[in-house]
C-alpha positions, 0 to 999 in steps of 0.5 A, a space after each residue: 124564667 126559663 119557661 116564660 123565655 121558653 114559651 115566648 121562643 115557642 110562640 115568637 118563631 112560628 109566628 115569624 116563620 108564618 110571616 116570612 111565608 106571607 110575604 114571600 107568598 106576596 111577593 109572587 103575587 105582585 110578581 104576578 101581577 095580582 096585586 089585590 091579592 099582593 095587598 091583602 098578604 101584606 096587610 096580613 103581616 103587618 096586622 100581625 105586627 111585623 114592620 120594616 121599610 121594605 114591608 111597606 114599600 112592596 104594600 106602597 108599590 102594588 097600592 100605585 099599581 091598582 092606582 089608590 093614591 092615599 094609600 100609596 103615597 102613605 105606605 111609601 111615607 111609613 117606609 121612609 120614616 123607617 129610612 129615611 136615606 133610601 133613594 128608591 123609597 123616595 122615587 117611588 113616593 115622587 112618583 106617587 105624589 105626582 098622581 096627587 090632584 093637589 098640587 101645593 107649592 113650598 114656600 121657600 124660606 129666606 134670610 138667615 132662617 133659611 139659611 140655618 135651616 139648610 145647614 142642620 139639615 146637612 145631618 140628621 140627627 145621629 149625624 150631628 149627635 156622632 158628630 158631637 161624640 168625635 169632637 170631644 174625643 178629639 177633645 180629651 185627645 188634645 188635652 192630653 197632648 197640651 197637657 203632656 207637651 213641653 214646646 210652647 208652641 204645641 201647646 198654644 197649638 193643641 190648644 186652640 184646636 182643642 176649642 175649636 173641636 168643643 165648640 164644635 161639639 157643643 153646636 153639634 148637640 144644639 143641632 141635634 135636639 133641636 132636630 129631635 124636638 122638631 121632629 118629635 113636635 111634627 105629626 104629619 096625615 096623609 088625606 084619604 078622602 076622595 074630596 074633603 073641605 077645609 074651614 076656618 072652625 071646627 064645625 061645619 058650620 066654619 066658611 069653607 077655606 079650600 079643598 083638599 083630594 085623597 093623597 095629600 100631606 098635612 101636618 097636624 097643629 091640634 085637634 078639638 073632637 071630631 075635628 083637625 087643624 092641618 098646615 100645609 106647606 104652603 103655609 095653609 090653614 085651616 080645619 077638617 074633619 078628623 076621619 077624613 084623614 090617618 095619621 103617620 
């Protein structure tokens, strides 16, 4: 076992050093305005199995400087997946998205559905999970205080707050699982073709519904042979050639 661990260290440590050296050289190339070289070296780090929000972010910036729209959007999206709270990544993604030809407006939801969606989106999956755990802890403490309390007045207070903590914990748990389910069931991709037709059927005989251009983000609903069924943020759906996109 020790020999195996030693061999793994011999393999991994030099690789990490090599990736760090490549990353620094890529940064140097970027700072010197040599964006093609920066892209090449950042990509080489990715091929070596290294992934990070910073790496994708820098690669997105290099592509942006070269006016490679799809590549820029794609890498900023990848960076955001690894670090969803980073405001700089969000800002640069917005800049890159402004270069996309397709200006697709989000259709806002209304009524109760919109209220629930906004309420759930206040926190991330981890945020709701921590609230649920905190609720259980508070309930446990208050239940002990209720059990050992002598005064009936304090018993009522501890009992009421403890029940409230349980309810909050239960609701938070539901929200956490809902967010997890939504995230796992949704698959997105970026259009890499300069222009591609979206049809009503998964074949070339289908009627053309609309055109999409490089850099547009789509949600993948289904796949059939060399075709994917997609949905846009405005609710439009259709089929397009699978080779025209790159999955996130």
